C-alpha positions as semicolon CSV with decimal commas, in nm:
position;residue;x (nm);y (nm);z (nm)
1;M;4,357;8,294;12,614
2;K;4,725;8,484;12,630
3;L;5,020;8,259;12,797
4;P;5,244;8,401;13,051
5;S;5,600;8,547;12,924
6;Q;5,914;8,414;13,082
7;I;5,931;8,765;13,287
8;D;5,505;8,710;13,342
9;L;5,690;8,408;13,532
10;L;5,975;8,557;13,737
11;N;5,751;8,841;13,838
12;A;5,515;8,593;13,965
13;I;5,759;8,380;14,153
14;A;5,913;8,724;14,298
15;P;5,767;8,746;14,659
16;R;5,605;9,087;14,731
17;Y;5,607;9,086;15,077
18;G;5,781;9,390;15,293
19;T;5,767;9,599;14,972
20;A;5,515;9,890;14,821
21;V;5,508;10,043;14,514
22;T;5,416;10,373;14,358
23;R;5,370;10,345;13,985
24;D;5,350;10,558;13,663
25;V;5,503;10,855;13,802
26;V;5,610;11,133;13,541
27;Y;5,930;11,270;13,516
28;G;5,890;11,461;13,204
29;P;5,707;11,540;12,873
30;N;5,701;11,210;12,659
31;P;5,474;10,926;12,756
32;Y;5,793;10,692;12,784
33;H;5,888;10,963;13,082
34;R;5,743;10,756;13,404
35;L;5,890;10,594;13,652
36;D;5,765;10,335;13,943
37;I;5,941;10,378;14,304
38;Y;5,961;10,050;14,532
39;R;6,019;10,116;14,895
40;P;5,999;9,878;15,175
41;V;5,670;9,877;15,416
42;R;5,801;9,975;15,713
43;Q;6,091;10,277;15,703
44;R;6,212;10,511;16,002
45;R;6,423;10,694;15,815
46;A;6,529;10,868;15,463
47;L;6,704;10,537;15,291
48;P;6,983;10,525;14,991
49;V;6,834;10,504;14,645
50;V;6,902;10,340;14,365
51;V;6,821;10,439;13,992
52;F;6,791;10,124;13,817
53;F;6,803;10,127;13,428
54;Y;6,711;9,771;13,243
55;G;6,866;9,642;12,947
56;G;6,734;9,517;12,612
57;S;7,007;9,636;12,377
58;W;6,868;10,000;12,335
59;Q;6,591;9,860;12,173
60;S;6,325;9,681;12,415
61;G;6,219;9,673;12,808
62;A;5,979;9,809;13,027
63;R;5,991;9,912;13,370
64;A;5,679;9,679;13,423
65;D;5,881;9,377;13,381
66;Y;6,144;9,434;13,618
67;R;5,924;9,445;13,942
68;F;6,112;9,144;14,064
69;I;6,463;9,385;14,056
70;G;6,277;9,631;14,208
71;A;6,139;9,421;14,527
72;A;6,445;9,227;14,549
73;L;6,650;9,584;14,603
74;A;6,403;9,714;14,826
75;R;6,388;9,454;15,074
76;L;6,780;9,547;15,104
77;G;6,642;9,890;15,255
78;L;6,652;10,119;14,966
79;I;6,450;10,287;14,779
80;V;6,483;10,177;14,401
81;V;6,352;10,386;14,075
82;V;6,294;10,197;13,772
83;P;6,247;10,451;13,475
84;D;6,107;10,373;13,130
85;Y;6,301;10,554;12,873
86;R;6,272;10,585;12,501
87;L;6,401;10,327;12,260
88;Y;6,546;10,246;11,921
89;P;6,367;10,297;11,618
90;D;6,208;10,589;11,781
91;V;6,518;10,728;11,876
92;R;6,896;10,707;11,864
93;Y;7,193;10,756;12,026
94;P;7,252;11,020;12,261
95;D;6,866;11,051;12,342
96;F;6,795;10,783;12,549
97;I;7,111;10,900;12,746
98;H;6,928;11,163;12,803
99;D;6,628;11,065;12,904
100;A;6,809;10,871;13,171
101;A;6,976;11,174;13,290
102;K;6,630;11,353;13,270
103;A;6,504;11,045;13,555
104;T;6,770;11,095;13,755
105;A;6,765;11,458;13,802
106;W;6,397;11,411;13,891
107;V;6,526;11,168;14,145
108;L;6,756;11,371;14,258
109;G;6,526;11,656;14,330
110;N;6,226;11,508;14,455
111;I;6,292;11,127;14,629
112;R;6,267;11,282;14,970
113;D;5,889;11,282;14,887
114;Y;5,929;10,916;14,885
115;G;6,135;10,827;15,176
116;G;6,471;10,832;15,002
117;A;6,785;11,011;15,102
118;A;6,894;11,259;14,794
119;D;7,262;11,251;14,910
120;A;7,274;10,906;14,863
121;V;7,200;10,809;14,534
122;F;7,302;10,556;14,339
123;V;7,279;10,483;13,968
124;A;7,277;10,119;13,821
125;G;7,168;9,890;13,556
126;H;7,172;9,576;13,365
127;S;7,371;9,540;13,007
128;A;7,250;9,838;12,810
129;G;7,090;9,991;13,143
130;A;7,448;9,984;13,262
131;Y;7,552;10,141;12,978
132;L;7,336;10,453;13,056
133;A;7,417;10,427;13,415
134;M;7,809;10,465;13,341
135;M;7,757;10,726;13,104
136;L;7,566;10,957;13,336
137;A;7,838;10,841;13,604
138;L;8,141;10,956;13,357
139;A;8,037;11,199;13,128
140;P;7,912;11,514;13,299
141;A;7,752;11,663;13,041
142;Y;7,443;11,478;13,042
143;L;7,311;11,553;13,421
144;A;7,415;11,902;13,362
145;A;7,200;11,908;13,052
146;A;6,904;11,811;13,248
147;R;7,006;12,082;13,519
148;S;7,146;11,839;13,800
149;D;7,526;11,782;13,855
150;R;7,731;11,441;13,840
151;A;7,876;11,508;14,188
152;A;7,535;11,457;14,362
153;L;7,573;11,107;14,258
154;A;7,646;10,872;14,522
155;G;7,791;10,611;14,329
156;A;7,727;10,394;13,991
157;I;7,629;9,989;13,953
158;G;7,695;9,839;13,653
159;M;7,587;9,464;13,607
160;A;7,710;9,290;13,242
161;G;7,749;9,653;13,100
162;P;7,868;9,730;12,710
163;Y;8,152;10,022;12,823
164;D;8,421;9,936;12,572
165;F;8,274;9,807;12,284
166;L;8,445;9,932;11,972
167;P;8,443;9,882;11,649
168;I;8,087;9,854;11,648
169;T;8,019;9,555;11,408
170;G;7,606;9,463;11,444
171;P;7,387;9,638;11,160
172;V;7,120;9,761;11,430
173;Y;7,423;9,918;11,628
174;R;7,565;10,080;11,356
175;K;7,224;10,236;11,308
176;I;7,180;10,312;11,672
177;F;7,544;10,467;11,735
178;G;7,658;10,559;11,367
179;G;7,528;10,916;11,356
180;A;7,747;11,016;11,651
181;A;8,019;11,282;11,534
182;D;8,252;11,114;11,777
183;L;8,198;10,776;11,769
184;A;8,473;10,715;12,053
185;G;8,248;10,964;12,266
186;T;7,945;10,683;12,301
187;Q;8,180;10,439;12,489
188;P;8,159;10,518;12,892
189;I;8,509;10,452;12,897
190;A;8,630;10,740;12,715
191;H;8,468;10,982;12,943
192;V;8,678;10,813;13,238
193;D;8,820;11,098;13,450
194;A;8,904;11,111;13,893
195;E;8,591;11,284;13,976
196;A;8,426;10,986;13,893
197;P;8,206;10,894;14,167
198;P;8,272;10,519;14,314
199;C;8,205;10,247;14,070
200;L;8,072;9,856;14,162
201;L;8,134;9,665;13,828
202;L;7,939;9,329;13,853
203;T;7,972;9,074;13,538
204;G;7,955;8,689;13,467
205;A;8,270;8,491;13,320
206;R;8,098;8,315;13,105
207;D;7,883;8,642;12,952
208;R;7,929;8,570;12,592
209;L;7,694;8,833;12,487
210;V;7,870;9,126;12,703
211;L;8,214;9,006;12,721
212;P;8,399;9,035;13,088
213;S;8,665;9,209;12,896
214;N;8,399;9,536;12,929
215;T;8,457;9,533;13,271
216;A;8,797;9,476;13,324
217;S;8,912;9,783;13,078
218;L;8,664;10,004;13,242
219;A;8,810;9,910;13,603
220;A;9,148;9,926;13,514
221;K;9,105;10,315;13,353
222;L;8,930;10,406;13,664
223;R;9,201;10,295;13,858
224;A;9,500;10,433;13,639
225;A;9,269;10,756;13,658
226;G;9,287;10,725;14,056
227;A;8,884;10,674;14,107
228;V;8,721;10,415;14,324
229;V;8,588;10,122;14,158
230;E;8,524;9,759;14,301
231;T;8,457;9,439;14,041
232;R;8,368;9,148;14,110
233;I;8,309;8,877;13,818
234;Y;8,089;8,549;13,929
235;P;8,243;8,218;13,792
236;G;8,007;8,058;13,516
237;I;7,735;8,285;13,504
238;G;7,642;8,423;13,182
239;H;7,463;8,752;13,084
240;I;7,104;8,660;13,251
241;R;7,176;8,482;13,494
242;I;7,371;8,739;13,704
243;L;7,001;8,971;13,666
244;L;6,821;8,621;13,793
245;A;7,036;8,572;14,113
246;C;6,798;8,864;14,273
247;L;6,513;8,616;14,238
248;P;6,479;8,390;14,614
249;P;6,567;8,060;14,442
250;L;6,838;8,148;14,273
251;R;7,028;8,451;14,528
252;F;7,268;8,206;14,694
253;T;7,412;8,101;14,354
254;I;7,592;8,383;14,337
255;P;7,634;8,701;14,621
256;L;7,493;8,960;14,413
257;L;7,257;9,173;14,596
258;D;7,491;9,081;14,954
259;D;7,802;9,279;14,708
260;I;7,550;9,566;14,595
261;G;7,448;9,583;14,967
262;S;7,771;9,601;15,124
263;F;7,889;9,872;14,848
264;I;7,638;10,088;14,899
265;R;7,654;10,076;15,278
266;Q;8,004;10,146;15,262
267;T;7,978;10,417;15,013
268;V;7,734;10,638;15,212
269;E;7,909;10,571;15,544
270;M;8,264;10,711;15,319
271;R;8,051;10,985;15,216
272;Q;7,926;11,064;15,534
273;R;8,251;11,073;15,727
274;V;8,379;11,304;15,472
275;E;8,280;11,653;15,514
276;P;8,337;11,896;15,215
277;V;8,614;12,143;15,275
278;G;8,358;12,463;15,241
279;A;8,119;12,332;15,507
280;R;8,414;12,301;15,771
281;R;8,336;12,594;16,068
282;D;8,552;12,727;16,350
283;M;8,432;12,692;16,730
284;A;8,259;13,038;16,643
285;G;8,062;12,895;16,399
286;R;8,254;13,085;16,160
287;T;8,287;12,879;15,776
288;N;8,681;12,787;15,774
289;P;8,834;12,987;15,441
290;G;9,088;12,717;15,461
C-alpha cells in the first residue's frame, strides 16, 4: 500500500467547498502543456484571473500537487489557472519560460470561456514559479514569441522568488542556466523597465533557500524605474511556510491571502479607472486625436 505524501496530506486537509475545477485543459502540443482551472461555484460576473506557476527549482512539481493553492485563491473570488511546464533535465533555460508564456497566452485568449476577465489577468508563482511569473512580466519578448503581449497583463505576484541570483554556484543550476549566451539576461532583475505591470513581491524574513534580498533588490530596481511595486516581508516565515499560509489552519499566521486579494482588487480598480488615451471620444462619438 502506498503511503500518502506530504503534498497528498496538504491537499486532503484543504477544503473543497465553494470551488469547481476543470482539469487537463490543453494549451500546447507537448504532454506537459496541460493546465487546471479553478473557479468559485457561485459566479455572476467575469472574475479576475491568476495564472499560478508552482516552484520546484525548475526540476520538479506537478499541477495536481497544488489543488490547495488553486482552491484557496478561487475562494477569494478569482479564476485560478495552474499550468504544468517542462522541467530539467528534459529542458533547460529558457524553455520553461516559453512554456509559461504559451500557457499565459492561452489564458489571455481563452479564459472568457471559463468565466475569467481577460483584461484582469495576473501571473503569479512561488519560488521557481515566481521566477517564471516575473520573467513574463518584465521581459516582453517571451509573451511576444507566444503571439501575445505583456501589456495585456494586469499585474504580477511573486512569492519567495529568485530574481537576482548571480553568480550561479550550484552544479545543477549551472547545467540549467549555464548554456545561456547572456547569463545576466537569465535574471528577472535585468529586464526591469518603466512599462512593467504592477508587481506584488512577497517573501519570508527567515527564507534561507531564496534569500529575501532577491525581493529587496528587484523592488528597489522597479521603484527606480518608475514602476508600481508593493512588498511584504513576513517575520519568522521560511520558504515553504509562506505557501502553507493558504491552508485554513495556517491562514491567520500571516495575511498572505488578504494581501494578494487586496493587491488584485486595487490593481483592477485602478486599471478600470484609467481609460486609454486612444479610446477617448468626444460628445459626437469621434475618436479624440489628442
